[in-house]
N, C-alpha and C positions, 0 to 999 in steps of 0.2 A: 114562848119558842123554846123547843127541848133539844139537846144537843148528846150526841153519843158519846162523842169524845171533847175533852178539855182542848183548850189552843194551844198551840205551840209557843214556846218560849224563847226569844233572842234566835231566830233562825239563823241569822249571820248573812253575811254578804257571799259566802262561799256554798251555801246550802242550795240544793237543787229545788226546783218547784215541786209542790205537792203530788203532781200527778206523774212525775218523773220519779219521785222517790217511792211512791205507792206502786210504781210499775215494776220498779228493782226488787222491792219487797214481794210483791206477788210472784215475781220471776224466781226469785229464792225459795218461797214455799212451792212451788210447782216442782222445781227440780228436787225439792228433798222429798216430797210427797210420792214422786214417781217410782223409786226403788221398792215400795212396800208392796206395790201391785204386781212386781215381776220377779220378786225374789222368793226364796224358799219358806216353808214353814217348820220352825223347830219344834223340840221335845215341849219346851214350857209354854209356849203359845198353843200347842196342839192339847195340852192339860187344859188350859184356860177356855179354849173352844168348846171341850169335852163339857166342862162345868157349866158353861153359858147355855150350851145345848141342853143338858139337863133340866135348867131352868125353863126354857122353852118347850121342853116335852112334860114339865110339870112332874117329872120324877125326883128331883131334889131342889132344896131351898138352902142353898149354902149359907152358913153364917160365919163362916173363916175363909179368908181369902190365900193366897199364894203362900208356901211356906219360904221362909227367909233364912238362909244358911242352914236348913235342915235343922233348925232349933226352934222358930215360932213363926207363927203366920199372921199376915197381914190381914187386913179388913176385907170383907167380899166385895167392897165397891167394883173393883175390877170385873169380876164375873157378872154381875148385875149390868154394867156398863154394855160388855160386849152381848149381854144377851138381847139388847134393844135391837140392834140391825138385824140379829139372827131371827129374833121373833116377827119383825116387819117384813123380811125378804127371803129367809131359809137360804141365805147365800153367804160363804166365806169371804168373797170378794166384798161384800157390804161391810163386814165387820173389820177388815184390814183397812177398807177406804175410811172407816170411821177413826181408826187409830193413826192412819197417815194425815187426816185432816187436823184432829187434835194435835199431834206432833207439829204439824206444819204451823199452827198458830202461833209458834214462839216468835216467828219473824215480824208478822203485824204488831205481837205483844212488845218486841224489844223496841220496834221502831216508836210506837206510840208511846213507851215509858221514857225513852231517851229524846224523843221531842220534847214532852212535858217537863222532863228534869233539865234538859241543857239545850235544848233547840232542835231542829230539823237534822242539821248535818250531823250530829252526836247520835241521833235516832239511828239514820241510815247506818252509820259505821258501826253502830251496836249489831244491827241486824246481819250486816254483811261479814263481820268477823264472827259472827255466832254460826255462819254456813261454812266456814273454812275447813276444808278436806282433813280427815284424820278421825278422832272420836265421833264427831257429829255426824259424819257419813255411816257410823255404825248403827245409828239409831232406825234407819230404813231397811237395812241389809238383816239384819237380827230384829225381828219384831218381838216386843213383849212390852210389859208396862214400864220399865225404866224409859222406854222410847219416848214418854210422856214428862220425864222430869224438868227438861227446860221449859217447856210451856208451863207445868204446874207451877215452877219457882217464880216466872214472870208473872203470872197471875196475883200470887202473893204480893211480889214486889210492886205491881202496879196499884193493887187494891191498898196497900201500906201506904205508898207515896200519897195517894188522893186522902187517906186518913190522917196522914201527916199535913199536908199542903191545907186541908180544909177544917182540920179538927173536927173531923166527923166521924161520930160513932158507927154510924151505918156503913162506913167503907171498911172500917177497923173489923166490924162483925164479919163482912165477908171476906176480907183478908185471914180471918182466923178460920173461917170454912174450908177456904181454898188450901190453907197450909196443913189441916187436916188430909186432903186429897193429895197433896204433895208428899207427905209422909208416907201415904199408901204407894206412891210411885216408888220411892225409896227413901228408907231412914238417912241416908247421907246428905239429904237436904236440910236437915235440921239446922246445922249452924248458920246457913244463909237466911233461913227463915227466922230465926229467934230475933236477931238484932232488928230486922224491918218491923216485926210485930211489938217488940217493946217500946221502940221509938215511937210507933204510931200510938201505942196505948197512951204513953206519957204525954204525947203532945194533944191527944183526944182530952185527957185530964185536965192538961193545963189550958187549954184553948189555943186556937190558932193565932197568928199573926203576932207575934212577939216584938217587941218595940225594936229589937235590933236585927229583925230580918233583913236578910240582903234585899236590895232592890228587886233582883230578878224573882224572888219569891213573892214579893210584896205585888209586883205587876201580874203575876199569876192568878194570885186570889183575888185581886181587883178583876181581873177578866173574868174569871170563873163567876164571881158574885153578880158583877152589873156591868158589863162590857158597854161601852157606847159605840153603836153603829150608826151609820147614816142610813136612813129608810130609803128605798127605790122611789125616785120621784121628788125626793126632799130639795127645796130650793137651795141653790148654792149661796153660802153664807147665812143660812138658817142655824138656828141653836141646835145641835144633835140632841135626838130624842133617846132617853134611857130606855132601854128594854131589858127588863129581867129574864135572864135565860135560867131556867131550871135543868140542872145537870142531871141526865137521865142515868140511874145508878144500876149499871149491868155488872154482871160478873161471869166469868166462864168457868165452867165446871171442867177439871180435868183430872185425871188421876191414872195412874198405873201402879216385872221381874222375871228371870230365866236360865237357859242353857242351849243345846244344838243338836239337831236330828244326826248330824254328821260328825259329832265331836270326835268319835273315835277313829274317823278318817282324817280330819283336820291336823290331828297329832302324828299322823303316820308318815313314815318316809315316802309311801308310795304317791302322796299327794304333791310333795316337794316339786316334782317335775312336771307340773300341769301345762297343758300346752300353751296358755295363753301368758304364764308366768314370765317365761324368758323373754317374748316378745315386747313386753312391756316394761321391762327392767329399765332401760334408759328413759323412758317416760315417767316413771315412778321416782327414779332419783330427781330428776330436772324439777318435778313437783314439789319434793320435799326440799328441794334447794332454794326454790322460791319462797317456800312457806318460812324457812329459816331466815332468809332475808328480810322478810316481814317484820320477824319477831327482834332480830337485830336492828332494825330500823326504829322500832317502838321505844328500845331502851334509853336513847338520848331524849326521846319525849317524856319519859318518866321523870327524868332529872329536871328537864324543863317544867314539867307540870307541878314538881315539888318545890321549886326554887322561884324562877322569873314569873311563870305564869300562874299567879296566885289563886285566880279564878278556878283553876283547873286542880288545885291542891287536893281538895277535900275529895272528888270524885276519883282522881288517880288512887290515893292512900285507901278510900273506902272499898274500891274495887278489888285492890291487892289484898287487903286485908281479908276481904270474904273468900277471895280465892284460898289464900292460905289456910284459913280457918277450915274451909270445906276440905282440903286435902289432909290436913290433920284429922279431920273426923274419919275420911276415908280410910288412912291408915291406922288408926284406933279401933275403927268398929269390928275388924275381924283379920284374923291371920293371912287369908287367902284375898289377893286384890283382883277383882276381875274387872274387865274393861268397862260393863255398864255402871260401875259404882263410880267412877269418874264424869259421869254425865252433869253431876250435879255441879262440877268445876266449870263447865261449859259458860254459862252465863255470866259469872262474875269474872271469868278470864276474857271474855269477850268486850265487856265493859272496860276492863282494865285497857284493853288494847284501843277501843274507842276514846277513852279518856286520855291516854298516852299521846294517841295521835293528834287529839283536838288542841293538846297543849303547845303543839310544834307552833313554830312561828306562823302568826295569822296569815301574811301576806308573801307571796314570792313573784317579785316584781309587780304587776298590776293585775294579774287577771286570776290567779287561783293560788289557795293556801298550800302550803307542804303537807297538811294531813289529806288533802285528796290523793296524794301519791299511793301512801299503803292501801287505803280502802278501794282505788281503783284497782290495784295489783290484786287483793284478796278476791274482790269480786270476778275478776277475769280467771283467776285460779279455780274459785268454787265453781263456776260455771262451765268451765272446761273439763274439769274432774267429772262432774256430775253428769256432763252430757255424754263423756266417753263411757263412764260405767253403764249407763241407761242403754246406749246404742250396742254395747256388748251384750248385754242381756237380753235384749230384743232380739238380737241374732241366734241365741238359745247358749250363752255361756254365762256364767257368773263367776267373778273373781273374788273368792273368800278370804280374809286374811286369817293367819292362823292364830291371831289373838283371839278367836272367836273359840278356839278348842278348849273343851273342859279342863285339860291340867294347865292351861295358860295362866299363870301367878304374876301379875304385874309388878307385884312386890319383890321378886326374885329377879325376873327378866322379862324383855318383850320378844316374844317370837318374831321371827322374820319370815317373810315370803307369804305367798298366796297359794289357794287351791282352786282349780278351774273346775268348776262343777255344772252339769248340764241344768238346765232351766226347767222348773215346774211350778208355774205361777198360780197364785190362789183361784184365777179363773179357769185352770186346768184342774183344780181340785173340784169346783163344781160340776165340771163337764164329767169327772170320774164319778162323782155322787149320781149323776143323771143315768150314767151306764150301768152303775153296779145297781140301782133302783130298778131300772128296766130289766136286767137280767133275774132279779129276785134273789135266789140262793147262788152265792158266788165262791168258786175256789181260788185264791189269789196267787199268783207266779210273779217271779221275778221282783223289780222295784216295787210292784203293786202291793205285794205282801208288807214289806216294810212299812210303808206310806200307811196304808190303811190300820195295820195294827198301831202304829205310832198314834193315829188320829182316832183311833176307836170307833173306825168309821163313821166318824161326824159326817162327811160328804153325803154318804148313804142314808144317814138318820135324818138328815136336814132334807134330803129330796123327798123320802118317802117314808119317814119312821120307822116303825119296828118290823115292818115287812122287808126290809132291806137286811140282808142276814149274809156275812162273810165268814169263811174260813181261811187258812193259809194252807194251800198245796193239797195235796191228797187225790186220789182217784175215784172217791165216791160220786154221789149226786150231786148236781150243781153246775152251774156253768163256768168252765175254765176261763179265766182271763189273766193275761200276761201285760205287764209294762215294762219294756226295755227301751234303752237309748235307739233312736229311729234308724241309725244308719248300720244297726245289726240285722232289721228285718229284710228280707231278700225282696227284690223288686217285682212289684207286681202282686206281693203277698197281701191281703184285704187286711187293712189297718186304720184306725183313726189316730191323728198326729196331734200330740197335746204336748206344747212346748219343744224340748229336744228330745222328746220321748214318743214311742207308739203303743198304742193301746189294741190289743187283737186277742185271736184265742190259739193256744198251742196247738201243734199236732199230735206227738207223742209225750206222754209224761211217764218218765222212768223213775223218778223218786220226787216226795215220798209216797207211800201208798196210802198212808193215813194223814189225814188233815190236824192242822194244829188250830185250837179256836182262838179267837182273838182274846187280847188281854182284857181284864174284866174293869180296869179303871177304879177299883174301890181302894188302890193307893198310888204313891208317885213315889218314884217311877214305876211304871205298869208292872214292868217285869224285873226280876232279879236276876243278878249277872249268873250266868251258867257255871258249870264246873270245869275242870281243867281238860284240856284238849286231847282227845283220843283221835288215833287213825282211823278213818272211814274208807272202805273202797267198794266203788260200783262197777259191775262189768255188764254190758249191754249192747244190743245191736240195733241200729238205725237202718232204715230202708228208704232211701229218696233223698234227693236234693233239699238243701236248706240251711238252717243254722242251729247249731247246739249251744244251749244256754245252761250253765251252772250257776246258780244262785243262792243266797242265804236269806231264809224268811225273818230270821232274827238279827239283822246286820249291827243293830247297836248294842245288845245286851251279850250276843254270842258271836264274836267276830270269826270267821272262818279263814283257813289257809289252803289254799289249792296247791298241793304238791306236785300233781301232775295230770295232764290231760293227754291220752296217747289213743292214737287210731293203729289198729293192726299191730301193736307193740310197739309204735314209732311214736314218739312225742310231736303232737300236733301243735300247729301255729295257733294260738289263742290270744286275744287281746282283751285287756280290761275295761269295761265300760261301767261307771257307777259302782255298784256293788255285785255286779256279774261278770263272768268269764264267757267269753263267746268265743266259738270255733266253727268254720264252714263246715257244713256236711256235703260229702261227695254224692254222685247220683249213684244209686243201687245200694248194695249191702254192706255195712262196715261195721266191725266190732271196737268198741271204746272200752278204755279203762279210765276211770276218774277216782285219784285218791286225794282226800283232803284231811286236814284235822281239824276238830272241831269239838267244843263242849256240848254240843246239842245236834247228834246225828238225824234227828228226826227234823232239824229245820234245814237240811240240805235237798235243794230243790234242782232236778235234772230235768229238762224238757227240750223239745226241739219246736221250731218254727218252720213250718213246711212250704218250700217254693212251690209257685204254683207250676202247673204242668207246661213244659216247655220252656221255663224261665230259670231264672238266679242259679 
């Protein structure tokens, strides 16, 4: 008889049943994975998708991975991993779903590891505290290979634990292989990985089951090697039959780094007043207050774990030491500390919280232990925050914290506030690829230009390969397509709804007359920063009702400042949506003046969306 998992140890009287525990773990995994499928694609992940697409196309066979801190490259495992779902499905959604699944594995891994180390109650607390809102939430909002850091670390920890417990060289070899993948996820995992690997290697060399092993570990080893089970149908009172159970030695492979497509906007003041930020300020403050209460509640437990509750002394101190070592590594590895560098501290921090609450008095009255209180509170906060974020995103708005911006350096300060952004999910990118593929040669306007340029037209390349050709703007040959926020499109105008955006064909194209080729993708970032801004003026005449759109084809590398939009010499009312400025067009003829400051005059796009006859 074969078993995938080792048995739980000392589940305890307060531990939930296995089905209940696994249901909670599954809920946490689903809520963690959901944001991956409805959030945006940023610059680093766009680079990774391009490299994976090149593998699928057979045009490149990368031997180096993502660049780390602009100094060295990680291995190419991440690119080849992404290439698997792209080769099978030619879908960006499939690649994102694979990353989401691998990242969500951290919860069953944490529960399994905790159950084997200290019982089912500890394992469930470990998984719940791993889902606390904050840094853990950013793994699904900002998709890149650091999103897999916790899962990779927990694979190493689980394999190392089994190597230590069983004295098994096989599990130790698996742990070393997994540690290589974890280091590819991010080098900040090194201090947490080094100690378990060294300890497991020492135990494998010495052999398992030393004389002074604690009874808990002795029972675990006995259960693994030859547990006594009563066979179905055995007569009551008969001698139990010894059944040798061979442990099935599986290992999870995980591996995964990055920046932000909206980084110049997230750092700007114009994002600070996003529509949803003010309305949710009270709820955000309440969530932070609840989390602070959980941390304060855990500190007396730490003292208990290091004093009276001797059984918890080693887990509490070990997890706290691992967390401290990880933070020391994060501070020392480079001058700038970015948010994704802190992912490596999440598993030891969650383990410390779980051990600290487990060290609380075991019983309160007759029914429940004190440790259940912070775990239940943490579960409630995590589920509430995850559901609220997901529902907001489904309605077309994503709240992105300013900590995601490129200038954010956590070693100096923590940026406050959020930017409210319109959604464009990975499934919408697949639909864009299909439309671009159907159109053949495309001239992209509005948000479509910046998105396809950042993605190097990966959506179109996946849909129909080299036959998909895209240029940015222009009035030459090809099908013009725009992407703007849906509420900017006049009622009745033909368009396709994609998330919070609308895809359609522009009416009159004012500028530019010459198109810009897509970035070539031979270096990263694809485009270098443009020169100093210069004033650029456009005067033109429109005929007919609709919408005027002033956009930037290169919003990340060459930000544009719109100084004036005037109609008949009078400033017109224009609203800002995403990276575009939008103004209504009157019925009939009108003369417009548009003045901007930009380092890339050829990237200024001015076009109209015509209202249908008798409408808008």
